[in-house]
C-alpha positions in Angstrom: 44.6 136.0 9.5 41.4 135.9 7.5 42.3 139.1 5.7 45.7 137.7 4.8 44.1 134.6 3.3 41.7 136.7 1.2 44.7 138.7 -0.1 46.5 135.5 -1.1 43.4 134.2 -2.9 42.9 137.4 -4.7 46.6 137.6 -5.8 46.4 134.0 -7.1 43.2 134.7 -9.0 44.6 138.0 -10.4 47.9 136.5 -11.4 46.2 133.5 -13.0 43.9 135.8 -15.0 46.8 138.0 -16.1 48.8 134.8 -17.1 45.9 133.6 -19.2 45.5 136.9 -20.9 49.2 137.0 -21.6 48.9 133.6 -23.3 45.8 134.6 -25.2 47.0 138.0 -26.6 50.8 137.8 -26.6 51.6 134.1 -26.3 54.1 132.2 -28.4 53.6 132.1 -32.2 56.0 129.2 -32.9 54.9 126.9 -30.0 58.4 126.3 -28.8 58.2 128.6 -25.7 58.4 126.5 -22.5 56.0 128.6 -20.4 53.6 130.3 -22.8 53.1 127.6 -25.4 50.0 126.2 -23.6 47.4 128.1 -21.7 47.6 126.2 -18.4 51.3 126.7 -18.0 51.0 130.4 -18.6 48.1 130.6 -16.1 50.0 128.6 -13.5 53.1 130.8 -14.0 50.9 133.9 -13.6 49.5 132.5 -10.3 53.0 131.9 -8.9 54.1 135.4 -9.9 50.9 136.9 -8.4 51.7 135.3 -5.0 55.3 136.3 -5.2 54.5 139.9 -6.1 51.9 140.1 -3.4 54.6 139.1 -0.8 57.1 141.6 -2.2 54.6 144.5 -2.3 52.9 143.5 1.0 56.2 143.4 2.8 57.2 146.8 1.4 53.9 148.3 2.3 54.2 146.9 5.8 57.6 148.5 6.3 56.4 151.9 4.9 53.0 152.1 6.7 53.2 149.6 9.5 49.8 148.2 8.4 
């Protein structure tokens, strides 16, 4: 249970960092983009995607390796 919680926290942090970097380096030039127009929305979106991708990848790895 403790390992699973650590993986979730790491996936949230990694997703948030990637979302912030996406906003900083790619972003939205016009400011009319709903998600990437401000840094906190892009970071929050990255956090959500990080958790979702962790679940998808984690379930796939469990089916393949049984670990």
